N, C-alpha and C positions, 0 to 999 in steps of 0.2 A: 504493500500499499504506500509506504513512504516514498518509493521510487517514482510514482506517477502522479504525486501531488503537485500543485500548480508552482510552487516556489522553488522547487528541486532542479538545480542546474549542476552539470558534472564537467569537469575540466578536461582538457585535451588528453593528459596523460592516462587518466582512469578511463576514458572512453577508448582508447587504443587498446589498453589492457583487456577491457571487456570484450571487444570485438574479437581478439585473438582467441577467445574462448567459445565462439560461435562456429559449430563445424560447418554450417551451411552459408556462412558469410562469403558474399561474392567479391570481396575486395573493394567495394565501393564504400567510401565513408559519407555518411548522411551530412547535408549542409548543417552547420551550426545554427542554433536557434538565435544566439547572439554572437556578433562577430566581434565588437570592440567595446571595451578596451582589450578583452581577451576572448577567445573562442570558447562558448559554453553550449552544450547540447542538454536537452531535456531529458528525462527519465522516460517520458512517454515515447520519445525517438527511438531510445535504445531497446525498450521492451517491444516496439513494432518490429524489430529486426528478428525477434524469435516467434511471434505470434503467427500460427497458420493463416493461410489466405482463406479469411472467413468473413461474415457479415455478422454483426452482433449489435443489438441495442439491449442496454440492461440498466440496472440501477445499483449503485453502490450502497453501503449501509451507513454512509456519513451524510445523508441528506439532511434538509432542515427539520429542525426540532419543532416540538408542538407546544402551543401556549397553554395557559391555565384552563381553557375551556376544551382543550384536547383537539384543537384544530391546527392543522399543519400551517406553519408560518410560511410567508412567500419566499420565493426562491427566485428573484430577478435575475436574469442573464445567468442561470446556472451558477451562482455564487458559491455553492457548496462542492461544485465539480462532482456531483454524485450521479449525473446521467451520463452512462458510458456509451460511446459510440466507436465501434470498429468496423472499419470498411475496407475490404480487400486486405485484411491482416494489418492495417495501420491503425493505431489507435488516436483518433481525432480528437476526443475529449472525454474527461471522466477521470476517476480514481479508481485503479484496479485493485480489489480486495478480494477476500474470501468468498463474498457473496457473488462477485461478478465471475470469479474462477469457476466456483460451483461445484457442489458435490451432486447435484441433481439435475433435473431437466432445465434447460434454458441457460445453463451456465457455458462459459468458455470451453471446457473440456467436453463437454456433451455435445455442443454445436460442432467443434472440429471433428468429434468422432463421426457425427453424421455427414459431414460435408467434405472432409478431406480424407477419411479412413484412419484405421488404427496406427498404421506406421507413422504418418505425420503427427498425430496426435501423441503417440509414445515419444517421438523426438521432442515434442514441445514440453512434455511432462518432464522430461529427463534433463532439461535445461534450467 
């Protein structure tokens, strides 16, 4: 969960180290999210390198809280970053957590199993 939060940025040396541990990495380095004063990548960019080519819309468990009346508070512009969108294996928005990965139907593991098969799903789970 921490790697995909909004304010997480990773420096060049750590990005290169992480890329070397991805077996299917094609040698292309993603364009940094921030170029100056130093190059920084987001955790979402790095996680997108290992996610299978699936499409998924889900919700993370860090959504807006409830007020005293039990009504869910407003979530203007997805401020809690709990709406997860994965398109063609790229994490576009949201925080990936246990609920998003999922142990049941509708989670990333279940969706990958159905869409890309057990071998690709096993590769994803082993990373």
